[in-house]
MDTraj code that builds the backbone (N, CA, C; nanometers):
import mdtraj as md
import numpy as np

residues = "MET LYS ALA VAL THR LEU MET LEU ARG ARG HIS ALA THR CYS THR ALA GLU ASP THR ALA LEU ILE ARG PRO ARG ARG MET LEU ALA LEU PRO MET LEU LEU ALA ALA THR ILE SER THR GLY CYS VAL SER SER VAL PRO GLU PRO VAL LEU VAL ARG GLU PRO ARG PRO GLU ALA ILE PRO LEU ARG ILE GLY VAL TYR ASP SER LEU GLU PHE ARG ASN TYR THR TYR ARG SER ASP PHE SER ASP THR ALA TRP ILE LEU GLY LYS PRO SER VAL GLN LEU LEU HIS GLU ALA LEU ARG LEU LEU PHE LEU GLU VAL VAL GLU VAL PRO ARG PRO GLY SER GLU ALA GLY LEU HIS GLY ASP LEU ALA GLY VAL ILE GLU PRO GLN ILE VAL SER ALA SER ALA LYS LEU LEU ASP ARG PRO TYR SER ASN PRO ALA ALA TRP ALA VAL ASP VAL THR TYR ARG PHE ILE LEU SER SER PRO ASN GLY ALA PRO LEU ALA SER TRP GLN VAL THR GLY TRP GLY LYS GLU PRO VAL SER PHE SER GLN LEU THR PRO ARG ARG SER TYR GLY ARG ALA MET ARG GLU ALA ALA TRP LYS PHE THR SER GLY PHE HIS ASP ILE PRO GLU VAL LYS ARG TRP LEU ALA GLU GLN ALA ASP ARG LYS ASP".split()
xyz = np.array([
    [14.5233, 7.8800, 12.6874],
    [14.4295, 7.7751, 12.6477],
    [14.3181, 7.7602, 12.7500],
    [14.3479, 7.7758, 12.8787],
    [14.2455, 7.7659, 12.9811],
    [14.1413, 7.8747, 12.9620],
    [14.1885, 7.9945, 12.9244],
    [14.0954, 8.1061, 12.9052],
    [14.0006, 8.0783, 12.7905],
    [14.0554, 8.0231, 12.6796],
    [13.9717, 7.9922, 12.5643],
    [13.8716, 7.8833, 12.5983],
    [13.9164, 7.7781, 12.6677],
    [13.8276, 7.6695, 12.7066],
    [13.7157, 7.7189, 12.7951],
    [13.7479, 7.8097, 12.8854],
    [13.6480, 7.8649, 12.9753],
    [13.5438, 7.9432, 12.8964],
    [13.5896, 8.0200, 12.7997],
    [13.4966, 8.0987, 12.7190],
    [13.4026, 8.0079, 12.6406],
    [13.4547, 7.8997, 12.5836],
    [13.3728, 7.8089, 12.5060],
    [13.2672, 7.7442, 12.5922],
    [13.3046, 7.7020, 12.7111],
    [13.2099, 7.6372, 12.8000],
    [13.1029, 7.7353, 12.8458],
    [13.1456, 7.8560, 12.8796],
    [13.0505, 7.9541, 12.9293],
    [12.9538, 7.9968, 12.8195],
    [13.0027, 8.0096, 12.6972],
    [12.9148, 8.0547, 12.5898],
    [12.8145, 7.9470, 12.5504],
    [12.8413, 7.8233, 12.5851],
    [12.7495, 7.7170, 12.5494],
    [12.6128, 7.7356, 12.6129],
    [12.6006, 7.8194, 12.7184],
    [12.4719, 7.8448, 12.7811],
    [12.3933, 7.9499, 12.7068],
    [12.4534, 8.0165, 12.6067],
    [12.3840, 8.1114, 12.5195],
    [12.3222, 8.2269, 12.5961],
    [12.3923, 8.2818, 12.6941],
    [12.3400, 8.3962, 12.7669],
    [12.4175, 8.5199, 12.7310],
    [12.3501, 8.6349, 12.7374],
    [12.4151, 8.7623, 12.7069],
    [12.5231, 8.7926, 12.8093],
    [12.5018, 8.7490, 12.9341],
    [12.5994, 8.7758, 13.0391],
    [12.7328, 8.7100, 13.0069],
    [12.7290, 8.5873, 12.9558],
    [12.8524, 8.5175, 12.9221],
    [12.9260, 8.5895, 12.8106],
    [12.8520, 8.6320, 12.7085],
    [12.9155, 8.7000, 12.5962],
    [12.9801, 8.8291, 12.6407],
    [12.9174, 8.8996, 12.7346],
    [12.9695, 9.0282, 12.7792],
    [13.1018, 9.0152, 12.8535],
    [13.1324, 8.8951, 12.9031],
    [13.2562, 8.8759, 12.9770],
    [13.3780, 8.8704, 12.8869],
    [13.3552, 8.8527, 12.7572],
    [13.4665, 8.8376, 12.6637],
    [13.5199, 8.9737, 12.6250],
    [13.6497, 8.9942, 12.6259],
    [13.7097, 9.1240, 12.6015],
    [13.7726, 9.1295, 12.4627],
    [13.7753, 9.2480, 12.4011],
    [13.8322, 9.2617, 12.2671],
    [13.9755, 9.2135, 12.2554],
    [14.0526, 9.2171, 12.3631],
    [14.1924, 9.1763, 12.3528],
    [14.2072, 9.0283, 12.3219],
    [14.0963, 8.9553, 12.3274],
    [14.1021, 8.8122, 12.2973],
    [14.0458, 8.7829, 12.1586],
    [14.0583, 8.8752, 12.0656],
    [14.0006, 8.8599, 11.9330],
    [14.0490, 8.7358, 11.8589],
    [14.1674, 8.6883, 11.8941],
    [14.2185, 8.5693, 11.8278],
    [14.1326, 8.4475, 11.8566],
    [14.0562, 8.4525, 11.9656],
    [13.9714, 8.3392, 12.0016],
    [13.8368, 8.3437, 11.9333],
    [13.8064, 8.4511, 11.8579],
    [13.6756, 8.4655, 11.7964],
    [13.6388, 8.3486, 11.7052],
    [13.7252, 8.3033, 11.6129],
    [13.6866, 8.1904, 11.5273],
    [13.6517, 8.0648, 11.6062],
    [13.7305, 8.0369, 11.7135],
    [13.7016, 7.9190, 11.7947],
    [13.5701, 7.9343, 11.8681],
    [13.5452, 8.0555, 11.9210],
    [13.4224, 8.0800, 11.9949],
    [13.3013, 8.0720, 11.9034],
    [13.3151, 8.1240, 11.7824],
    [13.2067, 8.1194, 11.6859],
    [13.1748, 7.9756, 11.6479],
    [13.2781, 7.8956, 11.6267],
    [13.2570, 7.7553, 11.5931],
    [13.1840, 7.6819, 11.7053],
    [13.2206, 7.7147, 11.8294],
    [13.1548, 7.6509, 11.9434],
    [13.0086, 7.6921, 11.9514],
    [12.9804, 7.8199, 11.9207],
    [12.8429, 7.8687, 11.9242],
    [12.7577, 7.7970, 11.8219],
    [12.8101, 7.7805, 11.6998],
    [12.7361, 7.7161, 11.5923],
    [12.7048, 7.5710, 11.6266],
    [12.7996, 7.5033, 11.6891],
    [12.7819, 7.3609, 11.7170],
    [12.7060, 7.3343, 11.8456],
    [12.6783, 7.4387, 11.9245],
    [12.6129, 7.4181, 12.0530],
    [12.4695, 7.3717, 12.0369],
    [12.3963, 7.4323, 11.9400],
    [12.2587, 7.3912, 11.9170],
    [12.1609, 7.4507, 12.0152],
    [12.1722, 7.5795, 12.0458],
    [12.0796, 7.6461, 12.1365],
    [11.9589, 7.6953, 12.0582],
    [11.8388, 7.6781, 12.1128],
    [11.7198, 7.7340, 12.0516],
    [11.7125, 7.8804, 12.0905],
    [11.7016, 7.9690, 11.9920],
    [11.7127, 8.1111, 12.0210],
    [11.6131, 8.1905, 11.9394],
    [11.5470, 8.2872, 12.0014],
    [11.4544, 8.3749, 11.9315],
    [11.5279, 8.4962, 11.8779],
    [11.4790, 8.5500, 11.7666],
    [11.5396, 8.6708, 11.7127],
    [11.4872, 8.7903, 11.7903],
    [11.5609, 8.9030, 11.7886],
    [11.5094, 9.0240, 11.8530],
    [11.3806, 9.0688, 11.7842],
    [11.2946, 9.1382, 11.8574],
    [11.1726, 9.1882, 11.7976],
    [11.2070, 9.3013, 11.7017],
    [11.1875, 9.2828, 11.5721],
    [11.2217, 9.3881, 11.4769],
    [11.1269, 9.5069, 11.4899],
    [11.1789, 9.6241, 11.4660],
    [11.1003, 9.7472, 11.4772],
    [11.0453, 9.7833, 11.3406],
    [10.9149, 9.8054, 11.3331],
    [10.8495, 9.8364, 11.2065],
    [10.8921, 9.9739, 11.1550],
    [10.9202, 9.9813, 11.0248],
    [10.9497, 10.1095, 10.9600],
    [10.8169, 10.1801, 10.9356],
    [10.7967, 10.2972, 10.9952],
    [10.6683, 10.3678, 10.9879],
    [10.6715, 10.4913, 10.8983],
    [10.7893, 10.5361, 10.8613],
    [10.8017, 10.6551, 10.7775],
    [10.8874, 10.6223, 10.6554],
    [10.8488, 10.6700, 10.5360],
    [10.7266, 10.7474, 10.5104],
    [10.6015, 10.6617, 10.5281],
    [10.5007, 10.7183, 10.5884],
    [10.3789, 10.6450, 10.6210],
    [10.3024, 10.6102, 10.4938],
    [10.2593, 10.4830, 10.4777],
    [10.1837, 10.4453, 10.3575],
    [10.0440, 10.5054, 10.3584],
    [9.9829, 10.5098, 10.2424],
    [9.8467, 10.5625, 10.2306],
    [9.7508, 10.4758, 10.3124],
    [9.6757, 10.5403, 10.4007],
    [9.5847, 10.4666, 10.4884],
    [9.4659, 10.4125, 10.4097],
    [9.4183, 10.2939, 10.4498],
    [9.3043, 10.2287, 10.3855],
    [9.1886, 10.2252, 10.4852],
    [9.0770, 10.2933, 10.4573],
    [8.9668, 10.3023, 10.5546],
    [8.8788, 10.1780, 10.5557],
    [8.9401, 10.0628, 10.5816],
    [8.8672, 9.9367, 10.5826],
    [8.9036, 9.8570, 10.7068],
    [8.8124, 9.7670, 10.7458],
    [8.8411, 9.6705, 10.8518],
    [8.8866, 9.5426, 10.7836],
    [9.0017, 9.4913, 10.8251],
    [9.0606, 9.3728, 10.7629],
    [9.0813, 9.2650, 10.8687],
    [9.0606, 9.1395, 10.8295],
    [9.0902, 9.0288, 10.9186],
    [9.2296, 8.9749, 10.8909],
    [9.2923, 8.9184, 10.9918],
    [9.4221, 8.8540, 10.9741],
    [9.4137, 8.7141, 11.0336],
    [9.4558, 8.6164, 10.9552],
    [9.4560, 8.4778, 11.0004],
    [9.5993, 8.4284, 11.0112],
    [9.6363, 8.3836, 11.1307],
    [9.7705, 8.3294, 11.1552],
    [9.7588, 8.1800, 11.1796],
    [9.8067, 8.1014, 11.0857],
    [9.8020, 7.9569, 11.1025],
    [9.8974, 7.9134, 11.2138],
    [9.8738, 7.7951, 11.2666],
    [9.9621, 7.7414, 11.3696],
    [10.1029, 7.7230, 11.3141],
    [10.1111, 7.6826, 11.1877],
    [10.2412, 7.6639, 11.1231],
    [10.3190, 7.7957, 11.1178],
    [10.2483, 7.9037, 11.0861],
    [10.3117, 8.0347, 11.0799],
    [10.3569, 8.0797, 11.2189],
    [10.2711, 8.0660, 11.3178],
    [10.3042, 8.1092, 11.4537],
    [10.4246, 8.0335, 11.5098],
    [10.4363, 7.9073, 11.4751],
    [10.5405, 7.8218, 11.5333],
    [10.6602, 7.8016, 11.4417],
    [10.6714, 7.8809, 11.3353],
    [10.7769, 7.8590, 11.2363],
    [10.9153, 7.8774, 11.2987],
    [11.0033, 7.7811, 11.2718],
    [11.1435, 7.7912, 11.3112],
    [11.2302, 7.7551, 11.1915],
    [11.3471, 7.8159, 11.1872],
    [11.4431, 7.7830, 11.0820],
    [11.5588, 7.7062, 11.1445],
    [11.5857, 7.5894, 11.0901],
    [11.6970, 7.5078, 11.1389],
    [11.8029, 7.5024, 11.0294],
    [11.9215, 7.5526, 11.0609],
    [12.0273, 7.5631, 10.9604],
    [12.0908, 7.4275, 10.9316],
    [12.1627, 7.4228, 10.8205],
    [12.2305, 7.2991, 10.7801],
    [12.3584, 7.2750, 10.8588],
    [12.4149, 7.3833, 10.9175],
    [12.5458, 7.3691, 10.9811],
    [12.5376, 7.3493, 11.1321],
    [12.4165, 7.3455, 11.1896],
    [12.4059, 7.3206, 11.3330],
    [12.2644, 7.2749, 11.3648],
    [12.2418, 7.2402, 11.4908],
    [12.1091, 7.2018, 11.5362],
    [12.0318, 7.3207, 11.5928],
    [12.0856, 7.4399, 11.5791],
    [12.0196, 7.5574, 11.6325],
    [11.8928, 7.5877, 11.5540],
    [11.7815, 7.6080, 11.6242],
    [11.6545, 7.6433, 11.5619],
    [11.6230, 7.7888, 11.5930],
    [11.6064, 7.8690, 11.4889],
    [11.5770, 8.0110, 11.5065],
    [11.4260, 8.0318, 11.5007],
    [11.3703, 8.0851, 11.6079],
    [11.2266, 8.1047, 11.6200],
    [11.1887, 8.2321, 11.5448],
    [11.1229, 8.2166, 11.4304],
    [11.0880, 8.3304, 11.3471],
    [10.9377, 8.3593, 11.3458],
    [10.8554, 8.2608, 11.3786],
    [10.7111, 8.2788, 11.3706],
    [10.6566, 8.3811, 11.4681],
    [10.6912, 8.3678, 11.5951],
    [10.6348, 8.4560, 11.6978],
    [10.6658, 8.6032, 11.6720],
    [10.7916, 8.6411, 11.6480],
    [10.8169, 8.7823, 11.6198],
    [10.7565, 8.8290, 11.4878],
    [10.7376, 8.7373, 11.3922],
    [10.6746, 8.7740, 11.2651],
    [10.5278, 8.8096, 11.2853],
    [10.4597, 8.7364, 11.3718],
    [10.3197, 8.7660, 11.4011],
    [10.3065, 8.9086, 11.4539],
    [10.3875, 8.9432, 11.5511],
    [10.3804, 9.0770, 11.6100],
    [10.4152, 9.1849, 11.5069],
    [10.5216, 9.1623, 11.4320],
    [10.5668, 9.2610, 11.3339],
    [10.4615, 9.2853, 11.2259],
    [10.4053, 9.1784, 11.1702],
    [10.3123, 9.1930, 11.0590],
    [10.1752, 9.2422, 11.1042],
    [10.1368, 9.2135, 11.2279],
    [10.0138, 9.2729, 11.2802],
    [10.0305, 9.4247, 11.2920],
    [10.1475, 9.4683, 11.3356],
    [10.1743, 9.6116, 11.3421],
    [10.1724, 9.6737, 11.2030],
    [10.2262, 9.6012, 11.1048],
    [10.2270, 9.6507, 10.9672],
    [10.0843, 9.6660, 10.9139],
    [9.9977, 9.5698, 10.9437],
    [9.8591, 9.5779, 10.8989],
    [9.7856, 9.6931, 10.9665],
    [9.8141, 9.7157, 11.0957],
    [9.7499, 9.8271, 11.1658],
    [9.7967, 9.9613, 11.1107],
    [9.9156, 9.9626, 11.0521],
    [9.9644, 10.0844, 10.9880],
    [9.8890, 10.1114, 10.8578],
    [9.8443, 10.0047, 10.7922],
    [9.7771, 10.0169, 10.6634],
    [9.6262, 10.0387, 10.6757],
    [9.5607, 9.9666, 10.7687],
    [9.4151, 9.9611, 10.7713],
    [9.3558, 10.0336, 10.8916],
    [9.2286, 10.0670, 10.8775],
    [9.1553, 10.1350, 10.9842],
    [9.1496, 10.0496, 11.1092],
    [9.1247, 9.9190, 11.0915],
    [9.1155, 9.8263, 11.2040],
    [9.1561, 9.6878, 11.1581],
    [9.2246, 9.6157, 11.2454],
    [9.2702, 9.4792, 11.2158],
    [9.2118, 9.3859, 11.3205],
    [9.1501, 9.2769, 11.2740],
    [9.0838, 9.1812, 11.3629],
    [9.1399, 9.0425, 11.3384],
    [9.1811, 8.9729, 11.4434],
    [9.2269, 8.8349, 11.4296],
    [9.1061, 8.7447, 11.4087],
    [9.1144, 8.6590, 11.3083],
    [8.9983, 8.5776, 11.2697],
    [9.0419, 8.4335, 11.2457],
    [8.9439, 8.3391, 11.2424],
    [8.9754, 8.2006, 11.2029],
    [8.9996, 8.1934, 11.0525],
    [9.0343, 8.0775, 11.0045],
    [9.0631, 8.0598, 10.8630],
    [8.9434, 8.1015, 10.7776],
    [8.9659, 8.1821, 10.6723],
    [8.8555, 8.2232, 10.5854],
    [8.7846, 8.1028, 10.5247],
    [8.6533, 8.1072, 10.5257],
    [8.5759, 7.9978, 10.4691],
    [8.5508, 7.8833, 10.5662],
    [8.6045, 7.8915, 10.6883],
    [8.5823, 7.7864, 10.7866],
    [8.4420, 7.8009, 10.8454],
    [8.4019, 7.7009, 10.9244],
    [8.2674, 7.7038, 10.9834],
    [8.2537, 7.8159, 11.0854],
    [8.3647, 7.8543, 11.1474],
    [8.3585, 7.9630, 11.2453],
    [8.3204, 8.0926, 11.1749],
    [8.2304, 8.1672, 11.2363],
    [8.1809, 8.2889, 11.1733],
    [8.2823, 8.4014, 11.1790],
    [8.2799, 8.4876, 11.0746],
    [8.3653, 8.6053, 11.0691],
    [8.2800, 8.7298, 11.0892],
    [8.3462, 8.8393, 11.1226],
    [8.2761, 8.9659, 11.1345],
    [8.2177, 9.0031, 10.9982],
    [8.0898, 9.0389, 10.9963],
    [8.0225, 9.0648, 10.8709],
    [8.0712, 9.1877, 10.7974],
    [8.1347, 9.2801, 10.8676],
    [8.1769, 9.4046, 10.8035],
    [8.3242, 9.4036, 10.7642],
    [8.3863, 9.2867, 10.7624],
    [8.5250, 9.2797, 10.7183],
    [8.5319, 9.2871, 10.5662],
    [8.6299, 9.3621, 10.5170],
    [8.6480, 9.3730, 10.3723],
    [8.7194, 9.2516, 10.3148],
    [8.7956, 9.1827, 10.3960],
    [8.8706, 9.0667, 10.3503],
    [8.9567, 9.0126, 10.4622],
    [9.0357, 8.9118, 10.4299],
    [9.1248, 8.8481, 10.5276],
    [9.2624, 8.8306, 10.4632],
    [9.3656, 8.8639, 10.5379],
    [9.5027, 8.8437, 10.4916],
    [9.5692, 8.7359, 10.5769],
    [9.6279, 8.6383, 10.5097],
    [9.7021, 8.5323, 10.5785],
    [9.8506, 8.5442, 10.5448],
    [9.9355, 8.5763, 10.6424],
    [10.0802, 8.5772, 10.6173],
    [10.1392, 8.4383, 10.6370],
    [10.2392, 8.4068, 10.5595],
    [10.3112, 8.2798, 10.5713],
    [10.4605, 8.3065, 10.5575],
    [10.5415, 8.2224, 10.6188],
    [10.6857, 8.2275, 10.5957],
    [10.7189, 8.1199, 10.4935],
    [10.7669, 8.1633, 10.3783],
    [10.7985, 8.0706, 10.2699],
    [10.9348, 8.0072, 10.2915],
    [11.0337, 8.0888, 10.3284],
    [11.1692, 8.0367, 10.3458],
    [11.2514, 8.1324, 10.4311],
    [11.3599, 8.0787, 10.4832],
    [11.4574, 8.1576, 10.5581],
    [11.5926, 8.0897, 10.5431],
    [11.6990, 8.1682, 10.5507],
    [11.8320, 8.1102, 10.5414],
    [11.9314, 8.1984, 10.6144],
    [12.0439, 8.1403, 10.6492],
    [12.1519, 8.2138, 10.7154],
    [12.2853, 8.1607, 10.6653],
    [12.3746, 8.2528, 10.6282],
    [12.5081, 8.2150, 10.5821],
    [12.6116, 8.2980, 10.6559],
    [12.7194, 8.2318, 10.6948],
    [12.8312, 8.3022, 10.7572],
    [12.9318, 8.3370, 10.6488],
    [12.9475, 8.4654, 10.6214],
    [13.0403, 8.5125, 10.5186],
    [13.1728, 8.5495, 10.5837],
    [13.2785, 8.4867, 10.5393],
    [13.4120, 8.5146, 10.5919],
    [13.4992, 8.5657, 10.4781],
    [13.6202, 8.6059, 10.5100],
    [13.7127, 8.6524, 10.4072],
    [13.7297, 8.5452, 10.2993],
    [13.7427, 8.5810, 10.1733],
    [13.7483, 8.7174, 10.1184],
    [13.6120, 8.7755, 10.0853],
    [13.5028, 8.7025, 10.1166],
    [13.3700, 8.7490, 10.0782],
    [13.3206, 8.8607, 10.1693],
    [13.3693, 8.8667, 10.2902],
    [13.3280, 8.9712, 10.3825],
    [13.4385, 8.9964, 10.4830],
    [13.4681, 9.1220, 10.5047],
    [13.5696, 9.1602, 10.6032],
    [13.5192, 9.2827, 10.6788],
    [13.4806, 9.2681, 10.8054],
    [13.4932, 9.1465, 10.8868],
    [13.3881, 9.0415, 10.8508],
    [13.4010, 8.9248, 10.9124],
    [13.3031, 8.8184, 10.8915],
    [13.1643, 8.8687, 10.9293],
    [13.0620, 8.8191, 10.8609],
    [12.9270, 8.8689, 10.8842],
    [12.8247, 8.7587, 10.8607],
    [12.7120, 8.7718, 10.9296],
    [12.5973, 8.6851, 10.9050],
    [12.5097, 8.7498, 10.7993],
    [12.4812, 8.6783, 10.6906],
    [12.3906, 8.7253, 10.5869],
    [12.2679, 8.6345, 10.5874],
    [12.1508, 8.6907, 10.6078],
    [12.0288, 8.6108, 10.6176],
    [11.9212, 8.6689, 10.5263],
    [11.8207, 8.5878, 10.4984],
    [11.7036, 8.6367, 10.4253],
    [11.5797, 8.5666, 10.4782],
    [11.4676, 8.6356, 10.4717],
    [11.3371, 8.5822, 10.5110],
    [11.2367, 8.6211, 10.4031],
    [11.1611, 8.5229, 10.3535],
    [11.0600, 8.5479, 10.2511],
    [10.9214, 8.5176, 10.3077],
    [10.8316, 8.6155, 10.2951],
    [10.6921, 8.6002, 10.3372],
    [10.6011, 8.5912, 10.2149],
    [10.4940, 8.5142, 10.2293],
    [10.3851, 8.5157, 10.1312],
    [10.2612, 8.5735, 10.2003],
    [10.1874, 8.6567, 10.1260],
    [10.0631, 8.7126, 10.1774],
    [9.9489, 8.6690, 10.0862],
    [9.8437, 8.6147, 10.1475],
    [9.7267, 8.5678, 10.0729],
    [9.6071, 8.6519, 10.1159],
    [9.5488, 8.7224, 10.0208],
    [9.4289, 8.8024, 10.0461],
    [9.3078, 8.7242, 9.9989],
    [9.2105, 8.7082, 10.0876],
    [9.0884, 8.6338, 10.0556],
    [8.9666, 8.7169, 10.0938],
    [8.8531, 8.6823, 10.0330],
    [8.7269, 8.7402, 10.0773],
    [8.6888, 8.6760, 10.2107],
    [8.5971, 8.7347, 10.2861],
    [8.5585, 8.6745, 10.4144],
    [8.5086, 8.5303, 10.4034],
    [8.4534, 8.4925, 10.2873],
    [8.4051, 8.3544, 10.2714],
    [8.5124, 8.2599, 10.2176],
    [8.6352, 8.3102, 10.1996],
    [8.7463, 8.2237, 10.1622],
    [8.7854, 8.2262, 10.0165],
    [8.7198, 8.3058, 9.9331],
    [8.7551, 8.3123, 9.7915],
    [8.8887, 8.3831, 9.7741],
    [8.9854, 8.3216, 9.7041],
    [9.1173, 8.3850, 9.6881],
    [9.1090, 8.5087, 9.5998],
    [9.1777, 8.6158, 9.6429],
    [9.1781, 8.7413, 9.5691],
    [9.3168, 8.7806, 9.5202],
    [9.4184, 8.7516, 9.5988],
    [9.5552, 8.7902, 9.5609],
    [9.6549, 8.7103, 9.6428],
    [9.7739, 8.6913, 9.5867],
    [9.8836, 8.6237, 9.6563],
    [10.0152, 8.6782, 9.6031],
    [10.1045, 8.7176, 9.6930],
    [10.2334, 8.7714, 9.6515],
    [10.3372, 8.7488, 9.7616],
    [10.4643, 8.7668, 9.7250],
    [10.5742, 8.7418, 9.8180],
    [10.6631, 8.8657, 9.8305],
    [10.7246, 8.8789, 9.9479],
    [10.8272, 8.9816, 9.9685],
    [10.9441, 8.9166, 10.0428],
    [11.0643, 8.9624, 10.0141],
    [11.1845, 8.9085, 10.0777],
    [11.2640, 9.0219, 10.1416],
    [11.3108, 8.9979, 10.2610],
    [11.3981, 9.0930, 10.3297],
    [11.5344, 9.0306, 10.3535],
    [11.6390, 9.1132, 10.3477],
    [11.7752, 9.0675, 10.3707],
    [11.8355, 9.1436, 10.4878],
    [11.9242, 9.0764, 10.5592],
    [11.9952, 9.1400, 10.6694],
    [12.1385, 9.0915, 10.6750],
    [12.2301, 9.1820, 10.7073],
    [12.3719, 9.1459, 10.7170],
    [12.4354, 9.2253, 10.8303],
    [12.4867, 9.1541, 10.9297],
    [12.5499, 9.2164, 11.0453],
    [12.6865, 9.1519, 11.0693],
    [12.7901, 9.2323, 11.1001],
    [12.9225, 9.1751, 11.1254],
    [12.9246, 9.0906, 11.2516],
    [13.0097, 8.9902, 11.2507],
    [13.0276, 8.9037, 11.3675],
    [13.1243, 8.9700, 11.4643],
    [13.0895, 8.9683, 11.5923],
    [13.1766, 9.0233, 11.6958],
    [13.1550, 8.9423, 11.8225],
    [13.2334, 8.9712, 11.9265],
    [13.2178, 8.8979, 12.0518],
    [13.0815, 8.9247, 12.1144],
    [13.0240, 9.0421, 12.0887],
    [12.8928, 9.0742, 12.1439],
    [12.7794, 9.0286, 12.0519],
    [12.8122, 8.9848, 11.9314],
    [12.7099, 8.9425, 11.8364],
    [12.7622, 8.8240, 11.7558],
    [12.7564, 8.7050, 11.8179],
    [12.8107, 8.5850, 11.7552],
    [12.7080, 8.5122, 11.6698],
    [12.5810, 8.5401, 11.6891],
    [12.4751, 8.4680, 11.6181],
    [12.4047, 8.5618, 11.5203],
    [12.3212, 8.5074, 11.4292],
    [12.2524, 8.5927, 11.3315],
    [12.1248, 8.6579, 11.3826],
    [12.1075, 8.6703, 11.5123],
    [11.9849, 8.7288, 11.5688],
    [11.9570, 8.8678, 11.5110],
    [12.0585, 8.9535, 11.5137],
    [12.0385, 9.0911, 11.4669],
    [12.0154, 9.0948, 11.3164],
    [12.0834, 9.0085, 11.2423],
    [12.0633, 9.0022, 11.0971],
    [11.9201, 8.9609, 11.0644],
    [11.8668, 8.8644, 11.1394],
    [11.7281, 8.8253, 11.1176],
    [11.6334, 8.9416, 11.1455],
    [11.6610, 9.0175, 11.2506],
    [11.5781, 9.1326, 11.2810],
    [11.5751, 9.2315, 11.1665],
    [11.6904, 9.2564, 11.1058],
    [11.6986, 9.3498, 10.9925],
    [11.6222, 9.2953, 10.8706],
    [11.6359, 9.1656, 10.8452],
    [11.5689, 9.1055, 10.7301],
    [11.4170, 9.1124, 10.7446],
    [11.3674, 9.0825, 10.8632],
    [11.2236, 9.0862, 10.8864],
    [11.1712, 9.2290, 10.8788],
    [11.2477, 9.3223, 10.9291],
    [11.2103, 9.4638, 10.9227],
    [11.1994, 9.5099, 10.7774],
    [11.2965, 9.4704, 10.6954],
    [11.2943, 9.5106, 10.5547],
    [11.1755, 9.4490, 10.4817],
    [11.1470, 9.3228, 10.5096],
    [11.0345, 9.2561, 10.4438],
    [10.9023, 9.3226, 10.4813],
    [10.8858, 9.3585, 10.6073],
    [10.7627, 9.4249, 10.6506],
    [10.7480, 9.5610, 10.5835],
    [10.8592, 9.6326, 10.5671],
    [10.8553, 9.7628, 10.4997],
    [10.8150, 9.7450, 10.3532],
    [10.8671, 9.6419, 10.2876],
    [10.8295, 9.6158, 10.1489],
    [10.6804, 9.5836, 10.1380],
    [10.6275, 9.5140, 10.2385],
    [10.4851, 9.4802, 10.2393],
    [10.3994, 9.6066, 10.2480],
    [10.4290, 9.6945, 10.3434],
    [10.3475, 9.8147, 10.3612],
    [10.3671, 9.9140, 10.2467],
    [10.4907, 9.9348, 10.2038],
    [10.5178, 10.0354, 10.1007],
    [10.4715, 9.9902, 9.9624],
    [10.4662, 9.8597, 9.9390],
    [10.4283, 9.8102, 9.8079],
    [10.2882, 9.7532, 9.7995],
    [10.2116, 9.7628, 9.9085],
    [10.0787, 9.7006, 9.9130],
    [9.9884, 9.7524, 9.8016],
    [9.9878, 9.8837, 9.7804],
    [9.8988, 9.9439, 9.6805],
    [9.9432, 9.9137, 9.5368],
    [10.0625, 9.8597, 9.5192],
    [10.1155, 9.8357, 9.3846],
    [10.0825, 9.6974, 9.3306],
    [10.0294, 9.6079, 9.4129],
    [9.9935, 9.4739, 9.3675],
    [9.8677, 9.4846, 9.2809],
    [9.8717, 9.4411, 9.1538],
    [9.7559, 9.4587, 9.0641],
    [9.6249, 9.4045, 9.1205],
    [9.6275, 9.2827, 9.1766],
    [9.5047, 9.2249, 9.2310],
    [9.4538, 9.3036, 9.3512],
    [9.5464, 9.3571, 9.4296],
    [9.5077, 9.4396, 9.5446],
    [9.4437, 9.5695, 9.4965],
    [9.4975, 9.6283, 9.3900],
    [9.4393, 9.7501, 9.3337],
    [9.2940, 9.7272, 9.2929],
    [9.2667, 9.6140, 9.2268],
    [9.1298, 9.5830, 9.1848],
    [9.0385, 9.5654, 9.3059],
    [9.0890, 9.4951, 9.4056],
    [9.0096, 9.4731, 9.5278],
    [8.9769, 9.6050, 9.5971],
    [9.0745, 9.6944, 9.6085],
    [9.0512, 9.8240, 9.6717],
    [8.9501, 9.9062, 9.5923],
    [8.9584, 9.8991, 9.4598],
    [8.8635, 9.9722, 9.3754],
    [8.7213, 9.9177, 9.3955],
    [8.7074, 9.7845, 9.4072],
    [8.5765, 9.7240, 9.4306],
    [8.5202, 9.7655, 9.5660],
    [8.6068, 9.7723, 9.6655],
    [8.5620, 9.8133, 9.7992],
    [8.5167, 9.9597, 9.7983],
    [8.5860, 10.0442, 9.7235],
    [8.5485, 10.1850, 9.7137],
    [8.4144, 10.2007, 9.6429],
    [8.3890, 10.1192, 9.5389],
    [8.2621, 10.1254, 9.4658],
    [8.1451, 10.0846, 9.5541],
    [8.1679, 9.9893, 9.6429],
    [8.0598, 9.9439, 9.7315],
    [8.0193, 10.0526, 9.8299],
    [8.1144, 10.1374, 9.8662],
    [8.0826, 10.2428, 9.9631],
    [8.0100, 10.3607, 9.8982],
    [8.0287, 10.3757, 9.7679],
    [7.9667, 10.4887, 9.6964],
    [7.8165, 10.4661, 9.6769],
])
top = md.Topology()
chain = top.add_chain()
for i, resn in enumerate(residues, 1):
    res = top.add_residue(resn, chain, resSeq=i)
    for name in ("N", "CA", "C"):
        top.add_atom(name, md.element.get_by_symbol(name[0]), res)
traj = md.Trajectory(xyz[None], top)
């Protein structure tokens, strides 16, 4: 009992070093340790997800602006079963900027389309990413063996003209599921997988959005 109590107290600091001290021979303590982790209420960022680059999407020879609202940058998900807030905005900004650079010739950070602040005159448009929703569920037997974190993240993308006229809006959802272990007690890795999948859906399906197809055709006609 002293060993279990020590593990619970040490894990409450939410450090990787504490988790690494736990040995597989103490697997019986996993449910107790997991419960303590959930109830601790540590604010934790997800790992930086790695963008899927292959197969590479068709390149678009345009300069595009990207607008990141303060709400998007600071987005956190707070679960119903604990006070833990998962920081999803910051890694989403980095991931989706990389996704846009994979698609377009050049990506420029800009103010809100249609605002008084001036935009670059040669931009073809502006894309605003948003986080619509996020969730995390702990799946235990009989639904999952071993126990696993199942999460999802849904993004909305709004394409506008440089002066703010709406051109297209669509959503993509990514899912992630990682087993629970002594080295992975939280859904951090599952969130990374979900965000990675959503970004891949954005890049691979960009040309398939009907409104985006029309916009790309209009941009091609202007260059001719």
